N, C-alpha and C positions, 0 to 999 in steps of 0.2 A: 504494500500500500504506500503510495507516494506521499510526500509532505503536505501538499495542498488538501488531499483527502483527509489525512490525519487531523489537520488543524480545523477541519470542518465538522469533526465528530462532536456530538453532544457529550457532556460529562457522563450521562447515563450510559450511552453506548460505549464510550471509551472504557468506563469502569467494568462494564459487562465483558468486553473483549479481553481485558486484562485478567479478569477472574476466570475466564474460560481458557486462558493460555494462548489466545490468538494474537495478542498484542503485548509487546514489551513496554513497561513504563519508561525504560531508557530510550527506546525508539520514539515513543510519543513525546517525551520531553525534548529530544533533539529536534524534532519537527517544529515544536514551538520556539525553541531557541533560534533556529534558522529563520523562522518567520519574524521574530523580534529583530534579529540582526538585519533583515532585509527591508523592514518597514519603519522601525522606530526612529530612524534619523529624520523622518518627515513628520511622524505622528507625535513623538515626544511623550509617550504615555508613561514611560518608566523613569523613576528616580534612580533605581539601581536594580540590576538583575544579579541575583546571587547564583551565578553559574556553577561555581564549585559546590556550594551547599545543595543546590537542587540536583546536580548530577549524583552526588553522594547519596542523597535520599532516594533518587530513582533507582540506583543500583541496589540499594537495600530493599526497596519495594519489589524489584524483580526477583531477588533471591527469596524473599518471603512468599511471593506468588508461586514460584516454582516448587516451594516446599509445602504449598497448600495452606499457608498461614496468612490469610487476608486480614488486614487490620480493621477494615470497615468498608462502607459503601463508596468511599472515594479513593480506594486503594490505587495509587499510581496516577491520580488525576492532577494535573498542574493547576495552581490557583495563584492569582495576583492579590496583593494586600494594599489597601489604601494607606498612605504614609502618615496616618495618625494612630494606627494600631501598632502596639509594640510587638516586635518579632525578635526573639532571643538572638543576640549576636549581631543584629543589624541596627543601624542608626535610624532613629525616628526624627525626621526633620520637620514634620508638620508644615512643609512648604515655607518655612520661615528662615530667618537669618541664622548663621552659625551659632550665635549666642543661645539659640533656643534648641539646638540639636542635643539629643541624648541617646546614648547607647543602651539598648534594652538588654536586661539580664534575664528576663523571662517573657514568655508569650502572653499576649492578651488571651483571655478565656476563649474567645471565638477562634483564634488562631490555634490554640492548644487542641481544641475540639476537632478542627480540620486535620491537624497532624494525627491525632488519635484514630481518625477515620481513614488514614492512609494517604491523605493529600500530599502533594509535593509543592512546597511553597517556593515559587519562582523568584519572588523579590517584591519590591515596593513600587507602587504606581503613584503618580502625582496627585496631589490635593491642592486646592487653593490654600492660601496662608491660613493656618489654624482652622480650616474648613469653613472660612467665611468668604468674602466676595473678591479678594485680591486674586486674580487669575493665576493658574499654573501655566507652563509653556505648552500644554497639550493642544493639539489641533483636532478638529473633527475629521474622522476617517472618510466621511462621505465627500466633504469639500473642505480643503485644508484652511481656507480663509475664514471659515465659520467656527464659532465657539462649540466645544463639545459639551458645554454646560459645566456646572460646578455644584458642590465642591468636589464630588467624586469624579473628577475629570478623567484621570488616568484609568480608573476602573472601567468606566463606560467605553472609552476609546480602545482599551486593550481587548475587551471582549468583542466589540464591533469589528475590530481589525483582525480578529482570530489569532491574537497573540496568547490567549488563554481561554479555556471554555467557561471559567468561573472567576469572579473577583468579588472581594468584599469592599463595601463602601459604608458611608454613614449618611443619615438624613436628619437634620435638625429643623429645616424649613422645607427645602425641596431638592436636597442634594443627592438623592438616589434617582428619583423618578424623572426629574428634569433632564439630567445628562443621559439617562436611558432613552428618553424620548428623542432628544437631539441626535443621538448616535444610532437609533434604530435597533435597540436591544431591549430585553426585558429587565426592568428594575423593580425590586420588591422590598418593602419595609413592613415588618410585622407589627403586631400590637406592641405598644410601648412596654419595654421590659421583658419581652418574650425571649430575646437574645441578650445575654449579659453584655454590658459595656465595660466591664472591668478590663483594664489594660488598654483602653482607648482614650486618647487625650480628649477631654470634653470640650464642647462648645457651649452647650446649655443642658444641664443634667435633666431638667424636666421634659426636654424636647428631643434629646439625642436618641436615635435608633440605629442599630446595626442593620445594614441592608445587603442585598445580594444582586449581582448582575449575571445574566446568562443569556443564551440565545433561544432557550426553550423553557416552557413552564415546568416541565418535568425535572429539569436540572435545578430550578429554584426549589422545588419541593424536596428533592434529594438533599440539597445543601441545608435547607432549613431544618430538616430532621436531624442532621448532624449538629447544627449550631444550637438547637434546643436540647440536645442530648436525649431526645426521645422521638420515636417515629410519629409522623403526623397521622391523626385519625382521618380516614378518607372523607372528603366532602360529599355532599349529595350529588348523584348523577342525574343526567337529564337536562332538559331545557330550563334555564334559570329565570327567576323573576328579577327584572332589572328596573332601575329608576333612572330617569334622565332629568337633569336640572336645567331648564331653559335659561335661567339667569346666569349660569356658569357658561353654557355654550355660547350665549350671545356676547360674552365679554372677550371671546377669542376673535382672531381675524376672520373675515368671511370665508377664506379658504379652509381654515381649521374647523370652523363651525360646520361647514358643509361636509367635511370629511367625517366628523363625529356623528352627524345626523345620518350620513350614508351608512356608516358602520352600524349604528343602532338599527337602521332599517334592515340591513342584512341579517343581523342577529334575530330580529323579529320574524323575518321570513323563514329562518331556520327553526323557529318554534319558541323562542324566548318571548316572555311578556315584557313589554317596555312601557312603563307609565311615566308621564311627566309629573314632577313633584316640585314642591317649594321647600327651601331651607328655612329653619326657624329664624325668628327676628334677631336672635343673639349672634347670628352669622355676621351681622353688620360690624360688630366690634372685634371680631376674632383676629384680624390681621394686626391691628394696633396692640391688642393684648399680647399676642405672640411675640411681637417685636420688643415690647418692654421686658418680657421674661427673658428673651435672648440677650438683650443688652446687659441686664443686671447679672445674670448667671455667668455670662462670659467675663464680665468685669470681676466677679468674685473669684473665678479661677485664675485670671491673669494678674490680679492686683500685685502680688509680690514680684513677678517678672516685670511688670510695667513700671514699678518703682525704680528698677535698676536699668531697664533696657527700653524705655519708651521710644527713643529715637530709632530703634532697630526694627520696630514694627512698620509695615507698609501703611499708607495713609488711611485706607478704609478700616483696617483692623484697629489701628490706633484710635480712630474716631469712635469706633464701636465701644472700646474699653472705656475711653474718657466719658462718653455719654452714660454708660452703665454706672460708672462710679459716681456720677452726679445725680442719678435718679434717687428720689426719696423712697424710703421703705414702704410708705403707704401706696405709692404708685405700683410697686411690685406686687403688693398684696391685692390691690384692685385688679391688676392684670391677671393674676392667677385665678381670682374668683371668676373673672369673665371667661377665661379659658375653660374652667371646669363647668361653668354654666352652659357654654356652647356644647361641650361634650355631652352633658346630661340631656340637653334639649334635642340634639341631633340623633342620639342613640336609638330612640324608638323608630325613627325613620329608617335608619340603617338596619335595624333588626327586622323590619317589615319586608326587606328585599334581600336577595342574595348578593347584589352589588349595586352600587350607585355609579353611573357613568358620567364622565365629563372630559373635556380636554385635559391633557397633562400639562400643556404649555400653551400660551396665547398664540404662538407662531412656530414655524419650523426654526431650526437653529439660526439665530441672527448672525449676520456677517460681522467679522471683527473679533479679535482675541483680547480686547481690553476689558470686556465684561463677560459675565457668564449666563446672562438671560434672567428672566423674571420668574421667581418661584411662586407667584400668587396663587396658582391653581392647586399647588401641593400643600401650601402652608396650613390651611385649616385642618387637614387630616394629621399633620404632624402635631399641631396643638391639641387635637382631640385624642391623639395616641392610638388611632385605629389603623388596621392594616390597609395598605394601598399598593397598587401595582400599575406600572406603565407597560402597555402592550403595543408594539409597532403594528400599524394597520395598512400603510400605503406609502408610496413615494411621491412627493410633490413634483410639479412641472419643473422646478428648479433643481431637482435631483437630491432633495433632502427628505428624510423620513417624517411621516406623520405618526401620532400615537394617541391612544385612548387610555384614560385613567379609570381604573376600577377601584372602588373603595368599599370596605366591608365593616361590619360591626366589630367592636372590641372582642377579642378572643375567637373570632370566626376566621382565623387565618387559613385553615384547611379548606373551608368553604370557599373563600375568595380564590384560592389557588385552583380549586376544582372548576369554578366559574371561568377563571382565566384560561384554563386548558380547553374548556368547551368553546370559548370565544376564539381562541387561537386556531382551533380546527376549522371553525366556520370562516373566519376572515382569511386564513391561509396566507399570511405574509411570507414572502420568499426573498425579499430584497436584501442586498448586502452591498457594502462599499466596493468600489472597483478595486 
């Protein structure tokens, strides 16, 4: 099997072939390293590739597979890690200046669980500075002059460009789903707290989620079972009950709105029920509330570093911390109460349906690398702490992918993945970057 075919394998299929003795983890890794070497000089997804460490692990996984000792469901599968996760022996840069770099002595819990399941950690992929808005050098694999989104820029780009089949990212506002949408891959973040954030440099504790990037929903489900340290209970099969929110659709560009409505129509034709619904009145304040929580919690984490190294932060990150430090405590409390109120108000609506549909982003990936796009459509669901997924659905006339956001009720992660898999089959997106 040649390298392009190997790097197009899903994680599920690669793991199955390794388990059956049809594929060597060493051969698979070398195909991905070759792919990285040939493409990353233009994409810039990687902070650093741990070639020696990955090769040593792949050889170990091969010996274990030959002896019939499979570590778990990701045995021999290469994975990329966003550079705010600690990986033992590697530098965590957080996309920041050298003053902020730290050498990790142990893995983040999520990384340790990937290793325990047999994954091969390839290296670190780029993040925006401290997972906020100062861009990484990463380009969009579809059109290099366009943003890949943020903050999990490298994670989305590496999976889209077939440098790895899986990558970890984080979402505090829109940092998994938005780059997934811009790069034409699947991005998923579960219910808040479902995947531990221990060993991940925080942006805002109340809002931070560990997320997964993949090219197929089955890969997301496989990885999520590993990251939660328990298999997912299967979601309901059959045509789902879906809700469409016109006020969200209408806020997108006409092209995106038309794509979302067309996708909803195709899902309805395939047997789904699609009802138009309204969000509760508390939705009106959720963006401002989430913003205040983000500012204050980011400032709380960075306060000691900021006192010594304020000048070494890039402007947008420095402004975020300064604003958070100046916020009164009562503003933070009011924002948290507004956030919880929206979560409580919207939950009955989410529980009435298998998924809520909306655009993931207002437009396809904007041109230019000085900004990472608008997370407005993703932010409410990060604030509510509910599971959400971005699914690619089509390619625009300008050659960039369109995406659909699916949102579920708190704790209904398996159901949301089952719905996403059903939608994936119906919409049958086959696009990939050149």
